[in-house]
C-alpha positions in Angstrom: 0.0 0.0 0.0 1.2 3.5 -0.9 1.9 6.5 1.4 0.9 10.1 1.1 4.0 12.2 1.3 4.3 16.0 1.4 7.0 18.6 0.8 6.6 22.2 2.0 8.3 25.0 0.3 8.1 28.1 2.6 8.9 31.2 0.6 10.5 34.4 1.6 8.0 37.3 1.3 7.3 40.8 2.5 4.1 40.5 4.6 3.3 44.1 3.9 3.4 43.6 0.1 0.4 41.9 -1.4 -2.2 42.4 -4.1 -5.9 43.1 -3.5 -8.4 40.4 -4.1 -12.2 40.2 -4.3 -12.2 37.8 -1.4 -11.2 39.7 1.7 -10.0 36.5 3.4 -7.4 35.8 0.8 -3.9 37.2 0.7 -2.1 37.3 -2.7 1.5 38.1 -2.0 3.6 39.9 -4.7 6.0 36.9 -4.4 3.4 34.3 -5.6 5.5 33.9 -8.7 8.0 31.9 -6.6 5.4 29.1 -6.6 5.6 28.9 -10.4 9.4 28.7 -10.2 9.2 25.7 -7.8 6.4 24.0 -9.7 8.2 24.3 -13.1 11.8 23.7 -12.1 11.6 21.3 -9.1 8.2 19.5 -9.2 7.7 19.0 -12.9 10.9 17.0 -13.5 9.9 14.5 -10.8 6.4 14.1 -12.3 8.0 13.4 -15.7 10.6 11.1 -14.3 8.3 8.8 -12.3 5.0 9.1 -14.2 2.5 6.4 -13.4 4.6 5.3 -10.4 3.0 8.3 -8.6 -0.6 7.2 -8.3 -1.9 10.7 -7.4 -0.4 14.1 -6.6 -1.3 17.7 -6.2 0.0 21.1 -5.4 -1.5 23.4 -2.8 -0.7 27.1 -2.6 -1.6 29.4 0.3 -0.4 32.6 2.1 -1.5 34.0 5.4 -0.1 36.3 8.1 0.4 33.4 10.4 2.3 30.8 8.4 3.5 32.9 5.5 3.6 31.8 1.8 3.7 28.0 1.4 3.5 25.7 -1.6 2.9 22.1 -0.6 3.6 19.2 -3.0 1.5 16.2 -2.0 2.1 12.8 -3.7 0.9 9.3 -3.2 3.4 6.6 -4.0 5.5 3.8 -2.6 8.1 4.3 0.1 11.0 3.8 -2.3 9.6 6.2 -4.9 8.8 8.8 -2.3 12.4 8.9 -1.1 13.6 8.9 -4.7 11.4 11.9 -5.5 12.8 13.8 -2.4 16.4 13.0 -3.4 15.7 13.9 -7.0 14.4 17.4 -6.0 17.4 17.9 -3.6 19.8 16.9 -6.5 18.1 19.1 -9.0 20.6 21.7 -10.5 18.2 24.5 -9.6 17.5 23.4 -6.0 20.3 25.2 -4.1 19.7 28.3 -6.1 16.0 28.3 -5.2 16.6 27.4 -1.6 19.2 30.1 -1.1 17.2 32.9 -2.9 13.6 32.1 -2.3 13.0 29.8 0.6 13.1 30.4 4.4 14.4 27.0 5.2 15.3 23.6 3.7 12.6 21.2 2.7 11.8 18.0 4.7 10.0 14.9 3.5 6.9 14.2 5.5 4.9 11.0 5.2 2.4 9.0 7.2 1.7 5.3 7.4 0.6 3.2 4.4 -3.0 4.0 3.6 -5.7 3.9 0.9 -5.6 6.8 -1.5 -8.6 8.6 0.0 -7.3 8.5 3.5 -5.5 11.6 4.7 -6.1 13.3 1.4 -9.5 15.0 1.7 -11.8 16.9 4.0 -13.4 14.8 6.7 -16.9 16.1 6.1 -16.9 15.0 2.4 -18.9 11.9 1.3 -16.9 8.7 0.9 -17.5 8.8 -2.9 -15.9 12.3 -3.2 -13.0 11.3 -0.9 -12.1 8.4 -3.2 -12.2 10.3 -6.5 -11.0 13.7 -5.5 -7.2 12.9 -5.5 -7.5 12.0 -9.2 -9.3 15.2 -10.0 -6.6 17.2 -8.3 -3.9 15.3 -10.1 -5.4 16.5 -13.4 -5.9 20.0 -12.2 -2.4 20.3 -10.8 -0.9 18.8 -14.0 -2.9 21.3 -16.0 -1.5 24.2 -14.0 2.1 23.1 -14.4 1.6 22.4 -18.1 0.1 25.8 -18.6 3.2 27.4 -16.9 5.4 25.5 -19.4 3.2 26.4 -22.4 3.4 30.1 -21.5 7.1 29.8 -21.1 7.4 28.6 -24.6 5.0 31.2 -26.1 7.0 34.0 -24.4 10.3 32.5 -25.7 11.7 32.2 -22.2 14.6 29.9 -21.9 15.6 29.4 -18.3 18.9 27.8 -19.3 19.9 31.1 -20.8 19.3 33.1 -17.7 22.1 33.6 -15.2 20.8 36.0 -12.4 18.1 36.0 -9.8 16.8 39.3 -11.2 16.3 37.7 -14.6 14.6 34.6 -13.1 12.3 36.9 -11.1 11.3 38.9 -14.2 10.8 35.8 -16.3 8.4 34.1 -13.8 6.6 37.4 -13.1 5.9 37.5 -16.9 4.7 33.9 -16.8 2.6 34.4 -13.7 0.9 37.5 -15.3 0.0 35.5 -18.4 -1.2 32.5 -16.5 -3.4 34.7 -14.4 -4.7 36.4 -17.5 -5.5 33.1 -19.1 -7.3 31.9 -15.9 -9.3 35.2 -15.6 -10.2 35.3 -19.3 -10.8 31.6 -20.1 -11.0 29.7 -16.9 -14.8 30.0 -16.5 -15.5 28.6 -20.0 -12.5 26.2 -20.5 -12.5 24.7 -17.0 -15.6 25.5 -15.0 -18.2 25.4 -17.8 -16.9 22.1 -19.2 -16.8 20.7 -15.8 -20.4 21.6 -15.4 -21.1 19.8 -18.7 -19.5 16.6 -17.4 -22.0 16.7 -14.5 -25.0 17.5 -16.8 -25.2 21.2 -15.8 -26.9 20.3 -12.5 -26.5 23.1 -9.9 -23.9 23.0 -7.2 -23.3 24.9 -4.0 -20.7 27.6 -4.2 -19.2 29.7 -1.5 -16.6 32.4 -1.7 -15.4 31.9 1.9 -16.4 29.5 4.7 -19.0 31.9 6.1 -20.7 33.1 2.9 -22.6 30.7 0.7 -23.6 31.9 -2.7 -27.2 33.2 -2.6 -28.4 30.8 -5.3 -27.3 27.9 -3.2 -29.8 28.8 -0.5 -32.6 29.0 -3.0 -31.8 25.6 -4.6 -30.8 23.7 -1.5 -32.6 25.3 1.5 -32.5 22.1 3.5 -28.7 22.2 3.8 -28.6 25.5 5.7 
């Protein structure tokens, strides 16, 4: 039985420097581009190297004034492959550069005991059916995000191997982040959300912008839930 492993990348960021967001509970630090550097240069090579040996994986990004800016790479695989992935990231030619310039501390491999794929990977209040399929959904979503980063890098003619300074890396990934954000804002509703609705037959779903504010339409459609 496989194990869920996680690697946390804690970024250096100025807590007073962040972008406004429509959701008052979210913080979007101006250093969010660091997550794209980590995803592209450290995580993507391991996904390519081990392929189907990683049964499921996902990335999770967050930033708050308590814990700071953290990207977590979760992956479900065997003990041997888990250790190989960790060592592969540590041996990556970009790792020391990223650690020294962008991270608060070194990374550590965390893993629990062998478990089924839906155990320790989802919210406890979800239905059993959702718990079992959600890791596969997030694998696809995370893979789409990283592939989009790489497609934008190609379209912008950015060759990281031709860049030699931190300032140039910063500028390159700020450009990539801006374009990825533009694509998500302009096309995400149709290309991702609309077609996901189509998969589920355009049936309504509850939507909340934050844990205390359900979308008004949800109350009208599912009044028994509140």
